[in-house]
Structures are given as C-alpha cells and as structure tokens.
C-alpha positions in Angstrom: 1.0 23.4 22.0 1.5 19.8 20.8 3.5 17.6 23.0 5.9 15.9 20.6 8.4 13.2 21.4 11.6 14.2 23.2 14.0 16.3 21.0 16.6 13.6 20.9 14.0 11.2 19.4 13.2 11.0 15.7 9.6 11.2 14.5 7.5 12.5 11.6 9.0 14.0 8.5 12.5 14.2 10.2 12.5 10.5 10.8 11.9 9.5 7.2 14.3 12.1 5.9 17.0 10.5 8.2 16.1 7.1 6.8 16.7 8.3 3.3 19.9 10.1 4.2 21.3 7.1 6.1 20.4 4.9 3.2 22.4 7.1 0.8 25.5 7.2 3.1 25.3 3.4 3.8 25.1 2.6 0.1 28.0 4.9 -0.6 30.3 3.3 2.0 29.2 -0.3 1.2 27.5 -1.0 4.5 24.2 -1.9 2.8 24.3 -5.2 1.0 21.2 -5.1 -1.2 20.0 -8.4 -2.6 19.3 -8.1 -6.3 15.9 -9.5 -7.4 13.4 -9.3 -10.2 9.7 -9.4 -9.4 7.0 -11.7 -10.9 3.4 -12.1 -10.1 1.3 -15.2 -9.5 -2.5 -15.0 -9.5 -4.9 -16.5 -7.0 -8.7 -16.2 -7.4 -11.2 -15.6 -4.7 -14.8 -16.7 -5.3 -17.8 -17.0 -2.9 -15.7 -16.3 0.2 -12.8 -18.7 -0.7 -9.4 -18.2 -2.3 -8.1 -20.9 -4.5 -5.2 -21.7 -6.8 -6.6 -22.0 -10.4 -5.6 -21.4 -14.0 -6.6 -18.2 -15.6 -8.8 -20.2 -18.1 -10.8 -21.5 -15.1 -11.4 -18.1 -13.5 -14.7 -16.2 -13.9 -15.3 -12.5 -14.4 -16.9 -12.3 -11.0 -13.7 -13.6 -9.3 -11.5 -11.2 -7.4 -7.8 -11.6 -7.9 -4.8 -11.6 -5.6 -1.5 -11.0 -7.4 1.2 -12.6 -5.2 4.5 -10.8 -5.6 7.4 -13.3 -6.0 10.9 -11.8 -5.9 13.5 -14.0 -7.5 17.1 -13.5 -6.5 19.4 -13.0 -9.5 23.1 -12.5 -10.3 24.0 -13.8 -6.8 27.4 -15.0 -8.1 28.5 -11.4 -8.4 27.7 -10.5 -4.8 29.9 -10.9 -1.8 30.1 -14.2 0.1 28.4 -12.4 3.0 25.3 -11.7 0.8 25.4 -15.2 -0.6 25.4 -16.7 2.9 22.5 -14.5 3.9 20.3 -15.5 0.9 21.1 -19.2 1.4 20.5 -18.8 5.2 24.0 -20.2 6.0 25.8 -19.1 9.2 28.6 -16.6 9.0 31.9 -18.5 9.5 33.2 -15.6 11.6 30.5 -16.3 14.2 30.8 -20.1 14.6 32.1 -19.7 18.1 29.3 -17.4 19.0 26.0 -19.2 18.6 24.0 -16.2 19.7 25.8 -13.5 17.7 23.7 -10.3 17.9 24.1 -7.8 15.1 22.1 -5.2 17.1 24.4 -5.0 20.1 26.5 -3.4 19.1 24.8 -2.2 16.0 26.7 -1.2 12.8 27.0 2.6 13.0 26.6 3.1 9.3 23.1 1.5 9.6 22.0 3.6 12.5 19.1 6.0 11.8 18.3 7.3 15.3 16.3 6.8 18.5 12.5 6.3 18.4 11.7 6.1 22.1 13.6 5.4 25.3 13.2 1.7 24.5 13.6 1.6 20.7 16.0 2.7 18.0 15.8 2.5 14.2 18.3 0.8 12.0 18.5 0.0 8.3 18.2 -3.7 7.3 21.7 -4.5 6.1 20.5 -7.2 3.6 17.6 -5.4 2.0 15.5 -6.6 -0.9 13.3 -3.5 -1.0 14.4 0.1 -0.6 14.2 1.8 2.8 13.6 -1.4 4.7 13.9 -0.4 8.4 14.2 -2.3 11.7 12.8 -1.2 15.0 15.1 -2.7 17.6 14.9 -2.7 21.4 17.8 -0.6 23.0 18.5 -3.4 25.4 18.3 -7.1 24.7 14.9 -8.8 24.9 14.1 -12.2 23.4 12.3 -12.1 20.1 9.6 -14.4 21.3 8.4 -12.3 24.3 4.9 -11.0 23.8 4.6 -7.6 22.2 3.6 -4.7 24.4 2.7 -1.0 24.2 6.3 0.0 23.7 6.6 -2.2 20.6 3.4 -0.7 19.2 4.5 2.8 20.0 7.7 2.3 18.0 5.6 0.9 15.1 3.1 3.8 15.4 5.9 6.4 15.2 7.3 4.8 12.0 3.9 4.4 10.4 3.1 8.0 11.1 6.4 9.1 9.5 5.8 7.0 6.4 2.9 4.8 5.1 4.2 1.3 5.4 3.8 -2.3 6.3 5.1 -3.3 9.8 5.8 -7.0 10.3 7.0 -9.2 13.1 8.4 -12.8 13.1 8.0 -14.4 16.5 11.0 -16.7 16.6 12.8 -19.0 14.1 9.8 -21.0 13.2 8.0 -17.8 12.2 11.0 -16.6 10.1 13.1 -14.6 12.6 16.9 -14.9 12.1 18.0 -12.8 15.1 17.1 -13.5 18.7 17.1 -9.8 19.8 13.6 -8.4 19.7 12.8 -6.3 16.6 10.0 -5.4 14.3 10.5 -4.4 10.7 8.8 -2.0 8.2 8.9 -1.6 4.4 7.3 1.5 2.8 4.1 1.4 0.8 3.1 1.1 -1.9 4.8 -2.0 -3.1 4.2 -2.2 -6.8 5.1 -5.2 -8.8 4.3 -4.6 -11.6 3.8 -0.9 -11.6 0.2 -1.3 -12.8 -0.8 -3.0 -9.5 -3.8 -1.1 -8.0 -3.3 -2.1 -4.3 -0.4 -0.9 -2.1 0.3 -4.6 -1.2 -1.1 -7.8 -2.6 -3.6 -8.7 0.2 -4.9 -5.1 0.6 -7.9 -5.7 -1.7 -8.8 -8.9 0.1 -8.7 -7.2 3.5 -10.6 -4.1 2.3 -13.4 -6.3 1.0 -13.8 -8.3 4.3 -15.6 -5.5 6.2 -13.0 -5.5 8.9 -13.8 -3.4 12.0 -13.2 -3.6 15.7 -13.8 -7.4 16.1 -11.4 -10.2 15.1 -12.3 -11.3 11.6 -11.4 -14.2 9.3 -11.1 -13.5 5.6 -11.3 -15.9 2.6 -7.7 -17.0 3.1 -7.6 -20.8 3.6 -5.5 -20.9 6.8 -5.8 -19.9 10.5 -5.6 -16.1 10.9 -7.5 -13.1 12.4 -7.6 -9.5 11.3 -8.8 -6.4 13.1 -8.9 -2.6 12.3 -6.1 -0.5 13.6 -6.0 2.8 15.3 -3.8 5.4 13.5 -3.0 9.0 14.1 -1.4 11.3 11.6 -0.1 13.7 14.2 3.2 13.7 16.1 1.5 14.3 19.5 3.0 11.8 21.9 -0.3 11.5 23.6 -2.1 10.6 20.4 0.7 8.2 19.3 0.6 6.4 22.7 -3.2 6.2 22.7 -3.1 4.5 19.2 -0.3 2.2 20.4 -2.4 1.2 23.5 -5.4 0.5 21.3 -3.5 -1.6 18.9 -1.8 -3.5 21.6 -5.2 -4.4 23.1 -6.4 -5.4 19.7 -3.3 -7.6 19.2 -4.0 -9.4 22.5 -7.6 -10.0 21.4 -6.3 -11.7 18.2 -4.0 -13.8 20.2 -6.8 -14.9 22.5 -9.1 -15.7 19.6 -6.3 -17.8 18.0 -5.5 -19.5 21.4 -1.9 -18.2 21.3 -0.4 -17.6 24.7 3.0 -17.6 26.4 4.5 -20.9 27.6 5.9 -21.5 31.1 9.1 -19.8 30.0 7.2 -16.6 29.1 7.9 -17.1 25.4 5.2 -17.1 22.7 4.4 -19.9 20.4 5.5 -19.0 16.8 3.3 -16.6 14.9 3.5 -13.7 12.5 2.0 -10.2 13.0 1.5 -7.6 10.3 0.1 -4.1 10.6 -0.6 -1.1 8.3 -2.4 2.2 9.0 -5.7 0.3 8.5 -5.3 -3.4 9.5 -3.6 -5.6 12.0 -3.4 -9.4 11.4 -1.9 -12.4 13.1 -1.1 -15.9 11.8 -0.1 -18.9 13.9 2.9 -20.9 12.5 3.8 -24.6 12.5 7.1 -24.5 10.6 9.5 -22.1 9.0 9.5 -23.6 5.5 8.1 -26.2 3.2 10.3 -28.1 0.7 13.1 -25.6 1.4 10.9 -22.6 0.5 11.1 -20.3 3.5 8.2 -18.1 4.6 8.3 -15.1 6.9 5.6 -12.6 7.8 5.7 -10.9 4.4 4.3 -14.1 2.9 1.0 -13.3 4.7 0.9 -10.0 2.9 1.3 -11.8 -0.4 5.0 -11.4 -0.9 7.4 -14.3 -1.3 11.2 -14.6 -1.9 12.8 -17.5 -3.8 16.6 -18.0 -4.2 16.6 -18.8 -7.9 14.5 -20.0 -10.9 14.6 -23.6 -9.7 12.8 -22.5 -6.5 10.4 -20.4 -8.6 9.5 -23.6 -10.5 9.1 -25.4 -7.3 6.8 -22.7 -5.9 4.7 -22.9 -9.1 4.3 -26.7 -8.6 3.2 -26.2 -5.0 1.2 -23.0 -5.3 1.5 -19.8 -3.3 -1.6 -20.4 -1.2 -0.7 -24.1 -0.6 2.8 -23.0 0.6 1.2 -20.7 3.2 -1.2 -23.4 4.3 1.6 -25.9 4.9 3.5 -23.6 7.2 0.6 -22.4 9.3 -1.1 -24.0 12.3 
C-alpha cells in the first residue's frame, strides 16, 4: 500500500482540481486581480555555444532560436487602483504605517487552496498574469532570504507532481521578491506565446541541447548561472516525494557552491534566482533588481519578461532581452 501524504494535505490530482476550483470561486467574488496583458516574442540566436542579440537578416540557418516571451500590460486604466499600484510597484497607502505588511499572515481566505505539508500551504497569486499561478508559502513566518531546505523542495515536488509546471524563487528584493515571508511560486506548463511555440517555456530548447546531467553545467547564456538535472517522481508516495526533494536540495546546494553563493553572518543568502521543472534546476546570482526601470524576477531567466506599457517595450527593444539579463546578474 502506497504511503501518501496525510489526509488533511492536498496532493496529486486532488491538489490541481482544488487550484482550479479555488480560481473559479476567487474570480467570481473578485478576490483575484488578474493583470491584463498581450504577449509578444523577441528572437535571440544561439551559434557555436553563444547566444547573441541579432537581426533576423543576420541569422544563419544553423542557428538555434530562443523566443523570449514579453508580456505587455494593457488597459490598465480600467483596472482598480490596487492593480495599478501592483503593476507600478507602488506601496499600498493602507499599509504605510506597516513597513513589513505580510499578505500571507493572515492570508486572504478566498485565495486559500489548501495545506501541502506540515510546513507549507498553497495560495493563489492575487495579482496573476498567467492562469493558475500558485504560491507555496510557509505556514509560519520565515525570511525570504534564508537558504532553501528539504521542506521547500518537498512542497515544490508535491506541486510539480500534481501539475507539470515551472517553480521559481526570488531570494529577496534584489532578486525580484516583493514579500519578506518565505514563498516559492509555480506556473503551469506549457506556456505558449504564440500558440505555435514548440517548447513548453522559452529556454527549454537551450537547456535540452546542453547535455545537462548530474553535474553543474553552464549553457550558452552570457551571464553567470549553473544548471543541473532534477529528480522527479510521478507517484504520490511520500517516501518517493521526499527522496526526490532531498536529491534536489542537495543539487541546489551544489549549484550554490559552484557559484560561490553562501549565507552571510546574519544567515541570509546573497540575492539569486532559482528555477525548477520536472527536468532541470538552475540558479542565477543577482546584482540588482532592474535596469533602466525594467524589473526582472526569476521568470526572466526562463525567457519571460513583463513590461508595463508600450514605452517600456520600446525601451526593452533598444536594450535587448539578453543584455537586460546580463545587466542584472552578478
């Protein structure tokens, strides 16, 4: 008999069914504040082990292509002030007397999906750009910049087992985190923009062509990073899920060591981003949160960027997607 997680915990098919049901009810009551966008692509070409910004006319038939997905916010004037403040990264005037406002304690009940483990619960992202964007949040307060541990990877593994997805983590404000309470996030795959895209996310082809295995690896991307293969189980056995989590946690620490990332005297990590799918885990050290007011969080390092309007899109086109990533990394 399979030892599954405790009956009060959500996992497997039931977890994702609850994500979908909670989404429907949160949309109906107005708790979800979706940010309207349209999606455009920007091509980057990889040749002889290097990825570069270039014009289509300069590309060769032997080049591989990364199609960055750029989501452009639209019709913001029609949305509530709360959504507008979130997109513009402005503080909520309700919370000016509470510098460390925590939306996870207490959490908004309409966004609550359920418990994942004794240490983690699942919530919906209130300000979602993509459908079914979930948060894995510690049940008790922990600082966002503490190193990840097996419990963090177990929560991630439970969600990835329930739904193919992209887990990502922003280690502090410089890495794109807007909340100090420890949390990871996941968006379901595939992410198609446009619908003819062949990969489930923009960097998948690059990662799959890099012969990534059980050792830290660099790809053709022109900034500091390391990638390693993940352990994944498609069963709901708590033993198998925990074993995969332990393996991935060990791999994560190998990447940190390879990148010379370690906690400071206060126990907090230097800024970095971590991303994980059923196949890959990768880490990118950060130097700043934005460049010329173009903000980058972990999703940028999967090939997905968000701009506030067409003016920022033109600005991004002037700088270039790869150059933007280079400027915010260590």
